[in-house]
N, C-alpha and C positions, 0 to 999 in steps of 0.2 A: 818681558814677553812681547810678541807681536800681536796685535789684534787681527784675526783673520779677515773680518770683513773691510775695515778702515786701513788696514797695513801701517796702523800706527804703532810706533815702538813705545810700550810704556815701561818705565822703570822709577825705581825709587828705593829707598830704603826706612822703613819706619824706626820710630826711635826705642820702641819695645813692642815685642810680641808675648804677649803673657799668656800661659797656658792654665786654665782652670782644672780642677780636680775632676770635671768631667770629661777632660780631654780637649774641650773645645778652646779656640785661641780668643784672646781680647787684644786687638791692634791700638797701641796708643802713641800718642805725638805730645812731646813735652814743649812748653811754653814758658820760659822765664819772663815772666811779668806779671802784673798785678791785674786781674780780670776786673775790666770797670764796665763794661758793656759796651764800650767802643769798638771792641774788636768783634761786634756783632755784623760789621761789614765785611769782615775778611771770613766770617764763618763757612759761607758757600764755597770758599776756596779750599779750607781746610777740610771740609765735610767731603769734597772730590778727593782729595789728596789721600783721606784714609780710604775712602772706597776703591781708589786704584790700588793701594797695599792690598786690600783684601781680595780684589780680582787677581792680584799678582800670586799672593799665597795660595790661593785657590789653583791657578795654573801650575804653581811649582808643588802640589801635593802636600801642604802643610796643613795641621788639623784645621778642620772646619771653622770659620770665624764666627763668633757667636755676637761679639759686640765692639764697638769702636769708642774711642774718647780721646779728648784732648784734656792734657794735664797740665793746669797753669800752676807754676812754682812761684808763688807769689813771695816777696822778699817782706819779712816780718821788720817793720821799720819802725814802731812805736818806741817809745823812750824805754819801756819796761824791757823790750826785747833787746835793746842795745847795751843795756847795764851789763858791765864786765864782760864785754866782747872785746875789749882793746887789748892786743896781745904786743909783744915786743917785735913779731914778723909782720905786725898789720891788723886786722880785725876779722873776727868771724860774724858771720851773717847767718841766720835761720830761715828757713823758708817754709810757709806752708802750702799744702796742696789743695786745689780744688779741681774737681774732676767734673767735666762737661760732657755726658753723653752725646754722640754723635749717630744718627739714624745709619743702619746699615742698609744699604740701597745700591747694589752693584749695577743699577742699568746707568751706565754712562755711555750706552751706544749711540744716543743723540749728540752728545757732546763730541764724541768722536767724528761722527758723520758731519758735523758742523765744522770741526776742526780740518778735516780733509777737503772740505768745499772752499774754505779759505785758503789752504796751502796750494790748491789747484788754480786759484784766480792769476792773473795775468799781472796784476797789481794789488797792493793791499787795499782793504776796503777803507772807507773813510772811518775814521772816529766819531764817537757820539758827541753831541755838542756840549754835554755836561761834563766831558771828560777833561780832568784838569791837567793830566801828561799831556794831552792833545793840545791844549790851549797853550802849554809852555814851550812846547816845539816849535808852533807856530810863532811864538815870540821869538825865539832864539834864531830859528831858520828862514822864517818867512814862508815856508811850506804850509800849505793848507791840508791839515789831516783831520779836521772834523766838519 
């Protein structure tokens, strides 16, 4: 969909859209990793991603979105889980799901407005001083990006 105000194209495909008995949708995104809490740094990005999916779903006329969630499919790797899992063709691995609710807040308009402003700049903005990627680019290229 194209956002009417910012003229930015929003697109994406969620990993799943589940429809509850009441006819409302739950949009989920699967992560194949053990949730350790270190993912908290990525949570704001995942939250925006899922909320964009909800906005697109509404635009497409899909059932009303009632909830968003990240589902971490954690490999079960204890010795008990691994017993008897070796097979002639390889091994089987069990997974355990952990559901993290994500707040449904489709007010991404400020983010789209900021994106539009950055897009219209004549040159890219400087990076943040604490940006590790910026520091790496500076070290490799000699260009100052922060």
